[in-house]
C-alpha positions as CSV (number, residue, x, y, z in Angstrom):
1,M,-3.0,-24.1,73.4
2,D,-1.5,-25.9,70.5
3,S,-4.7,-25.4,68.6
4,L,-4.5,-21.7,69.1
5,W,-1.0,-21.6,67.7
6,R,-2.1,-23.6,64.7
7,H,-5.0,-21.3,64.1
8,A,-2.7,-18.2,64.4
9,A,-0.2,-19.8,62.0
10,K,-3.1,-20.5,59.5
11,L,-4.3,-16.9,59.7
12,S,-0.7,-15.6,59.2
13,N,-0.3,-17.7,56.1
14,Q,-3.6,-16.5,54.7
15,V,-2.7,-12.9,55.2
16,A,0.7,-13.5,53.7
17,S,-0.9,-15.2,50.7
18,K,-3.3,-12.3,50.2
19,V,-0.4,-9.8,50.4
20,Q,1.6,-11.9,47.9
21,Q,-1.3,-12.0,45.5
22,Q,-1.8,-8.3,45.9
23,F,1.9,-7.5,45.1
24,L,2.2,-10.0,42.2
25,G,-0.9,-8.6,40.6
26,G,1.1,-5.8,39.0
27,S,-1.2,-3.0,40.0
28,S,-0.1,0.6,40.2
29,E,-0.6,0.6,44.0
30,N,1.8,-2.3,44.4
31,L,4.5,-0.6,42.4
32,E,4.1,2.7,44.3
33,S,4.7,0.8,47.5
34,I,8.3,-0.2,46.5
35,T,9.4,2.9,44.5
36,D,9.0,6.7,44.6
37,E,7.0,8.8,42.2
38,A,9.8,9.3,39.7
39,G,10.4,5.5,39.6
40,F,6.7,4.9,39.1
41,Y,6.6,7.3,36.2
42,R,9.8,5.8,34.7
43,H,8.3,2.4,34.9
44,Q,5.2,3.5,33.0
45,K,7.3,5.1,30.4
46,L,9.5,2.0,30.0
47,E,6.4,-0.1,29.3
48,D,5.3,2.4,26.7
49,L,8.8,2.5,25.2
50,Y,9.0,-1.3,25.0
51,T,5.7,-1.4,23.2
52,S,6.6,1.4,20.8
53,T,10.0,0.0,19.9
54,R,8.5,-3.5,19.4
55,T,5.8,-2.1,17.1
56,A,8.4,0.0,15.2
57,K,10.6,-3.1,14.7
58,R,7.6,-4.9,13.2
59,F,6.9,-2.0,10.9
60,Q,10.5,-1.9,9.7
61,R,10.5,-5.6,9.2
62,D,7.2,-5.3,7.2
63,I,8.8,-2.6,5.0
64,V,11.8,-4.8,4.3
65,R,9.6,-7.8,3.4
66,C,7.3,-5.7,1.1
67,I,10.3,-4.1,-0.7
68,E,11.9,-7.5,-1.2
69,G,8.6,-8.7,-2.7
70,Y,8.4,-5.6,-4.8
71,I,11.9,-6.1,-6.1
72,A,11.2,-9.7,-6.9
73,S,8.0,-8.9,-8.9
74,S,9.7,-6.0,-10.6
75,S,12.6,-8.3,-11.7
76,K,10.0,-10.4,-13.6
77,Q,8.5,-7.3,-15.1
78,V,12.0,-6.2,-16.3
79,E,12.5,-9.5,-18.0
80,I,9.1,-9.1,-19.8
81,G,9.9,-5.5,-20.7
82,K,13.4,-6.6,-22.1
83,T,11.8,-9.3,-24.2
84,L,9.3,-6.7,-25.6
85,S,12.2,-4.3,-26.3
86,E,14.3,-7.0,-28.1
87,N,11.3,-8.2,-30.2
88,S,10.5,-4.6,-31.2
89,Y,14.1,-3.8,-32.0
90,K,14.5,-7.0,-34.0
91,Y,11.4,-6.3,-36.1
92,G,12.5,-2.8,-36.7
93,K,15.9,-4.0,-38.0
94,E,14.6,-6.8,-40.2
95,N,11.7,-4.7,-41.6
96,P,9.8,-7.6,-43.2
97,C,7.1,-5.3,-44.6
98,T,7.4,-4.4,-48.3
99,S,4.9,-1.6,-48.3
100,G,7.0,0.8,-46.3
101,D,9.3,1.2,-43.3
102,I,7.0,3.4,-41.1
103,L,6.2,0.6,-38.7
104,A,9.9,-0.5,-38.7
105,R,11.0,3.0,-37.6
106,A,8.3,3.1,-35.0
107,A,9.3,-0.4,-33.7
108,L,12.9,0.7,-33.4
109,S,12.0,3.8,-31.4
110,F,9.7,1.9,-29.2
111,G,12.3,-0.9,-28.6
112,K,15.0,1.6,-27.6
113,A,12.6,3.6,-25.3
114,R,11.4,0.4,-23.6
115,S,15.0,-0.7,-23.0
116,Q,15.8,2.7,-21.4
117,M,12.7,2.4,-19.2
118,E,13.8,-1.1,-18.0
119,K,17.2,0.3,-17.1
120,E,15.5,3.0,-15.1
121,R,13.5,0.3,-13.3
122,L,16.7,-1.6,-12.5
123,N,18.2,1.5,-11.1
124,L,15.2,2.0,-8.9
125,M,15.4,-1.5,-7.5
126,K,19.1,-1.1,-6.9
127,T,18.6,2.2,-5.1
128,I,15.8,1.2,-2.8
129,G,17.7,-2.1,-2.0
130,I,20.8,-0.2,-1.0
131,H,19.3,2.9,0.6
132,V,16.1,1.4,2.1
133,T,16.1,-2.3,2.6
134,E,19.7,-2.8,3.9
135,P,19.7,0.0,6.4
136,L,16.3,-1.1,7.8
137,R,17.4,-4.7,8.0
138,T,20.5,-3.5,9.9
139,I,18.4,-1.6,12.4
140,V,16.0,-4.5,13.0
141,K,18.9,-6.8,13.8
142,G,21.1,-4.1,15.3
143,A,22.8,-4.2,18.7
144,P,21.3,-1.0,20.1
145,L,17.8,-2.3,20.0
146,E,18.7,-5.7,21.4
147,D,20.8,-4.2,24.1
148,A,17.9,-1.9,25.1
149,R,15.4,-4.7,25.2
150,H,17.9,-6.8,27.2
151,L,18.2,-4.0,29.8
152,Y,14.4,-3.7,30.0
153,Q,14.1,-7.5,30.5
154,R,16.7,-7.3,33.3
155,Y,14.8,-4.4,34.8
156,D,11.6,-6.3,34.6
157,K,13.2,-9.3,36.3
158,I,14.6,-7.3,39.2
159,L,11.3,-5.5,39.6
160,H,9.6,-8.9,40.2
161,E,12.3,-9.8,42.6
162,T,11.8,-6.6,44.5
163,E,8.1,-7.2,44.7
164,A,8.7,-10.7,46.0
165,Q,11.2,-9.4,48.5
166,A,8.6,-6.8,49.7
167,I,6.2,-9.6,50.3
168,E,8.9,-11.4,52.3
169,V,9.5,-8.2,54.4
170,S,5.8,-7.9,55.0
171,R,5.7,-11.5,56.2
172,R,8.6,-11.0,58.5
173,Q,7.0,-7.9,59.9
174,M,3.9,-9.9,60.8
175,R,6.0,-12.6,62.5
176,V,7.7,-10.0,64.6
177,K,4.4,-8.5,65.6
178,E,3.1,-12.0,66.5
179,T,6.2,-12.9,68.6
180,P,7.5,-9.6,70.2
181,G,11.0,-9.9,71.4
182,N,11.9,-12.9,69.3
183,S,15.5,-12.1,68.3
184,D,15.6,-14.6,65.5
185,N,12.5,-13.1,63.8
186,I,13.9,-9.6,64.2
187,L,17.2,-10.6,62.7
188,K,15.5,-12.2,59.7
189,L,13.4,-9.1,59.3
190,E,16.4,-6.9,59.3
191,T,18.1,-9.1,56.7
192,A,15.0,-9.1,54.5
193,E,14.7,-5.3,54.7
194,A,18.4,-4.9,53.8
195,K,18.0,-7.1,50.8
196,L,14.9,-5.2,49.8
197,D,16.8,-1.9,50.0
198,E,19.5,-3.4,47.8
199,L,17.0,-4.6,45.2
200,K,15.3,-1.2,45.2
201,S,18.6,0.5,44.6
202,N,19.6,-1.9,41.8
203,M,16.1,-1.5,40.3
204,E,16.5,2.3,40.4
205,I,19.9,2.2,38.6
206,L,18.8,-0.4,36.1
207,G,15.5,1.4,35.4
208,K,17.4,4.6,34.6
209,E,19.8,2.8,32.2
210,A,16.9,0.9,30.5
211,Y,14.9,4.2,30.2
212,A,17.8,6.1,28.6
213,S,18.6,3.2,26.2
214,M,15.0,2.6,25.2
215,T,14.5,6.3,24.6
216,S,17.5,6.5,22.4
217,V,16.5,3.5,20.4
218,E,13.0,4.8,19.9
219,A,14.3,8.1,18.6
220,Q,16.7,6.3,16.3
221,Q,13.9,4.1,15.0
222,Q,11.6,7.0,14.3
223,R,14.3,9.1,12.6
224,H,15.8,6.3,10.5
225,T,12.5,4.8,9.4
226,L,11.3,8.1,8.2
227,E,14.5,8.8,6.4
228,R,14.2,5.4,4.6
229,L,10.6,6.2,3.6
230,V,11.6,9.6,2.3
231,S,14.5,8.0,0.4
232,M,12.1,5.5,-1.2
233,V,9.7,8.3,-2.3
234,L,12.6,10.3,-3.8
235,S,13.9,7.3,-5.6
236,E,10.5,6.5,-7.1
237,Q,10.0,10.1,-8.0
238,T,13.3,10.1,-9.9
239,Y,12.3,6.9,-11.6
240,H,8.9,8.2,-12.8
241,R,10.4,11.5,-13.9
242,N,13.0,9.7,-16.0
243,V,10.4,7.4,-17.5
244,L,8.1,10.3,-18.3
245,Q,11.0,12.1,-20.0
246,I,11.6,8.9,-22.1
247,L,7.9,8.7,-23.0
248,D,7.8,12.5,-23.8
249,Q,10.6,11.9,-26.3
250,L,9.1,8.8,-27.8
251,R,5.5,10.1,-28.2
252,P,6.2,12.7,-31.0
253,E,8.1,10.1,-33.0
254,M,5.3,7.5,-32.7
255,V,2.6,10.1,-33.4
256,S,4.5,11.4,-36.4
257,E,4.7,7.9,-37.8
258,F,1.1,7.2,-37.1
259,E,0.1,10.5,-38.9
260,S,2.1,9.4,-41.9
261,V,0.2,6.2,-42.1
262,N,-3.1,8.1,-41.8
263,A,-2.1,10.5,-44.5
264,S,-1.4,7.7,-46.9
265,F,-4.8,6.1,-46.4
266,K,-6.8,9.3,-46.0
267,I,-7.9,9.6,-49.6
268,A,-8.8,5.9,-49.9
269,D,-10.7,5.9,-46.6
270,N,-12.8,8.9,-47.5
271,S,-13.6,8.0,-51.1
272,T,-16.1,5.7,-52.8
273,L,-15.2,3.2,-55.5
274,P,-17.0,4.0,-58.8
275,S,-19.7,1.6,-59.8
276,Y,-19.1,-1.0,-62.4
277,E,-21.1,1.0,-64.9
278,E,-19.1,4.2,-64.1
279,A,-15.8,2.4,-64.4
280,N,-16.6,1.0,-67.8
281,E,-18.3,4.1,-69.3
282,T,-16.6,5.8,-72.3
283,L,-15.5,9.4,-71.9
284,S,-18.3,10.6,-74.1
285,S,-21.0,9.1,-71.8
286,Q,-19.5,10.1,-68.4
287,S,-21.3,13.0,-66.6
288,V,-19.5,16.1,-65.7
289,D,-20.2,15.5,-61.9
290,V,-18.3,12.1,-62.0
291,I,-15.4,13.0,-64.2
292,T,-13.9,16.3,-63.2
293,N,-10.6,16.2,-65.0
294,V,-9.9,14.5,-68.2
295,M,-6.2,14.9,-68.9
296,E,-3.5,13.5,-71.1
297,Y,-2.0,10.2,-70.2
298,F,0.8,10.5,-67.6
299,L,3.1,8.0,-65.9
300,G,2.8,7.5,-62.1
301,E,5.1,5.5,-59.7
302,V,3.4,3.3,-57.1
303,I,4.6,4.6,-53.6
304,Q,2.5,2.1,-51.6
305,S,1.2,-1.3,-52.6
306,Y,-2.5,-1.7,-53.1
307,Q,-4.5,-5.0,-53.1
308,A,-7.6,-5.0,-55.4
309,E,-10.9,-5.8,-53.7
310,S,-13.0,-6.2,-56.9
311,E,-12.7,-7.2,-60.5
312,V,-12.6,-3.6,-61.7
313,E,-9.7,-2.7,-59.4
314,L,-6.0,-2.9,-60.3
315,N,-3.3,-4.6,-58.1
316,L,-0.3,-2.3,-57.4
317,S,3.1,-3.1,-56.0
318,K,5.5,-0.5,-54.6
319,G,7.9,0.6,-57.3
320,D,5.6,-0.3,-60.2
321,F,4.8,2.3,-62.9
322,V,1.3,2.9,-64.1
323,V,0.0,4.6,-67.2
324,V,-2.8,6.8,-65.8
325,R,-5.6,7.5,-68.2
326,K,-8.2,9.3,-66.1
327,V,-8.7,10.7,-62.6
328,S,-12.1,10.8,-60.9
329,K,-13.4,13.5,-58.5
330,N,-13.8,10.9,-55.7
331,G,-10.0,10.3,-55.6
332,W,-9.8,7.2,-57.8
333,A,-7.8,6.9,-61.0
334,E,-7.9,4.5,-64.0
335,G,-4.9,3.2,-65.7
336,E,-2.8,0.3,-66.9
337,C,0.1,-1.6,-65.3
338,K,1.9,-4.7,-66.5
339,G,-0.7,-5.2,-69.3
340,K,-3.7,-5.0,-66.9
341,A,-6.2,-2.1,-66.5
342,G,-8.3,-1.1,-63.6
343,W,-9.1,1.4,-60.9
344,F,-7.0,2.3,-57.9
345,P,-6.8,5.1,-55.3
346,C,-4.8,8.2,-56.4
347,G,-3.0,8.4,-53.1
348,F,-1.0,5.2,-53.9
349,I,0.9,6.8,-56.8
350,E,3.0,9.9,-57.6
351,K,3.3,11.5,-61.0
352,R,6.7,11.1,-62.7
353,D,7.9,13.3,-65.5
354,N,11.1,11.4,-66.3
355,V,11.3,7.6,-66.0
356,L,14.0,5.3,-67.1
357,A,13.0,3.3,-70.2
358,S,13.7,0.0,-68.4
359,K,11.0,1.0,-65.8
360,V,8.2,1.5,-68.4
361,Y,6.0,-1.6,-69.0
């Protein structure tokens, strides 16, 4: 008889163990057994909401980290840009070149424009820091999200308690069936069923609260994150528009200076220096094709320095005056300056009708 009771108890424990494993497995069938259809649907939605809000939180945190890195790297670029601006401005002010101030003017314009562009970059970093990074960081660490997640965790805890209590009720029901009429087992079953009903009620209430809270947080995350991204796009659009406007104003100035330089060197670049024999021929022996214009001597002022590249050429310094004796078709002229004679490009001098006596060498 005792062996029969022990065998029955063993079977009871095995069944109870299987039931417990079945309930704690987290299957949909187990959940449906302790809640109604609405509760089952709400539970599924809560799991989706928990995953969604967690993913959104990570995305917001990634945005904050990336913007912080972007601001850090941009700060270094601003320092480099400021150095370039200061160096350009310094060169333009000092103007160390003696052959003209074209590069100096261009350097000044470039330095000022670069300084304005770096200010725009600083404004961009300040704007996205205030309107993007800080709001997102507040949302990531904000109370609504933490409160909603805490509610979900409480709901999940009471859900497991309800599942465990359902297992306990099942075990008590089996005991009652095994020992019909046992008042003690019946009382324990009634107590377990009452506790299960209480847990179900609490789970229902907490599930609704967690669902409402998680839904609100998800909507807030979606809306606010999108707003921050739009704000960042608009800020960058404003930055690039302002930089483009600065460059549009700078470009004509730079191109104009560049064209001035090209104009000064155009004749020299496109001409060919006369041969040694041509340079030393007398007027009577020069051909008509080489010498196109034999004119009276005239005085020319050097408007741009020229460095001689051969023994038949003449060194010129800006401000010097040259007695021009002949002009060749290919754009070269022959004359005398400071007691030395030679050839030089015509584009480096301008004819002067009246010159102070002190300027004539």
